[in-house]
C-alpha positions, -999 to 999 in steps of 0.1 A, spaced: -570 91 207 -603 86 225 -632 107 213 -666 115 228 -682 100 197 -671 76 170 -642 52 169 -609 62 184 -581 75 161 -549 56 159 -520 80 150 -484 88 160 -485 123 145 -474 147 172 -496 176 163 -527 153 162 -519 141 197 -512 175 210 -545 190 198 -564 165 219 -546 172 252 -567 190 278 -557 190 315 -581 195 344 -558 218 363 -561 252 347 -525 262 354 -511 230 340 -535 233 310 -522 268 304 -487 254 300 -500 225 278 -517 250 255 -484 269 251 -467 237 241 -496 228 217 -490 262 200 -453 253 195 -464 220 178 -490 237 157 -465 264 145 -439 238 136 -466 219 117 -477 250 98 -441 260 89 -427 227 80 -455 201 79 -434 179 102 -412 180 133 -440 185 157 -428 159 182 -392 173 181 -406 208 186 -426 196 216 -396 178 232 -374 209 227 -400 232 242 -403 209 272 -366 209 277 -363 247 273 -391 252 299 -376 227 324 -341 241 322 -354 277 322 -374 272 354 -343 257 370 -323 288 361 -351 312 374 -353 292 406 -315 296 410 -319 334 409 -314 342 372 -332 373 358 -361 360 336 -355 387 310 -318 379 307 -328 342 304 -353 351 276 -326 370 257 -302 342 262 -327 317 248 -333 340 217 -295 341 210 -292 304 215 -320 298 189 -302 319 164 -269 301 169 -287 267 168 -305 275 135 -272 287 119 -255 255 130 -283 233 116 -282 251 83 -245 245 81 -250 208 89 -280 203 65 -277 184 33 -299 195 4 -322 169 -12 -305 168 -46 -320 137 -61 -352 117 -62 -339 91 -37 -332 116 -10 -367 133 -15 -383 98 -12 -365 92 20 -376 125 35 -412 119 22 -413 85 37 -402 98 72 -428 126 70 -455 100 60 -450 79 91 -426 55 73 -450 49 44 -426 41 15 -454 42 -10 -463 78 -1 -427 87 0 -422 75 -36 -453 93 -47 -439 125 -32 -406 120 -50 -424 114 -83 -445 146 -78 -414 167 -70 -397 153 -101 -427 162 -123 -435 197 -110 -400 208 -98 -391 228 -67 -414 257 -77 -444 235 -83 -474 231 -59 -482 197 -45 -515 191 -27 -526 160 -9 -563 150 -9 -581 122 7 -595 98 -19 -623 73 -20 -604 44 -37 -580 18 -23 -549 30 -43 -528 61 -40 -528 81 -72 -506 109 -86 -524 134 -108 -504 161 -126 -522 192 -137 -503 213 -163 -504 251 -160 -519 269 -130 -550 260 -109 -572 285 -91 -595 276 -63 -624 295 -79 -652 286 -102 -670 305 -130 -693 333 -121 -721 322 -144 -733 288 -157 -738 305 -191 -700 305 -195 -701 267 -199 -692 256 -235 -690 218 -227 -724 210 -213 -718 173 -213 -691 178 -186 -702 211 -172 -667 226 -180 -653 256 -198 -626 250 -223 -607 278 -239 -579 273 -265 -550 297 -264 -570 325 -246 -558 359 -235 -557 359 -197 -564 391 -177 -554 392 -141 -570 419 -120 -565 427 -83 -597 447 -80 -634 443 -86 -644 450 -122 -677 470 -120 -676 493 -150 -676 480 -185 -660 512 -198 -627 505 -182 -627 471 -199 -635 484 -234 -599 488 -246 -591 453 -236 -622 438 -251 -616 456 -284 -581 443 -287 -593 408 -279 -621 410 -304 -596 421 -331 -573 391 -323 -602 367 -325 -592 348 -294 -612 340 -262 -606 360 -230 -602 346 -195 -606 371 -166 
């Protein structure tokens, strides 16, 4: 992928290629943007399959235009495509094979990682450690080796509201042992509504995490 600045990007990821496509003809570009949206939605929903989604979109458009040119009602065509999608999805679900073991997960991960077996194995290890209900995040590192870091419990993308909460100044962290945890879905602005909770926590002699 050639860019106006910096080195070109080498990739075979469908959505990365699609995002860089801009056509001079405004009508052709309008169609290209629609196909780009298909690729982006496939990537958001599954994290893979963008190239397949693009090829399917192109085929549907090509055959659809042929049908319209032959005199078919566009609305009937659209309804037919919707019904075909439902039938195709049901058939794919019936043909699908669940990933029941680590080997199968590694194979799927390898394909999604552009045939990188190392990444595929890491994904399988991560799935084995956190389970199907766990959360796996991929971050770009600064080292030369791929690493797997398992965090027990839950992780929230928020920091502490005040640096005075820090009880480990050498690391700038807060460590609480067996605390009570209060989850609130609204802003706490009045200390009075918190008093019953604070009194109960004080009697128990444990820390409180809000």
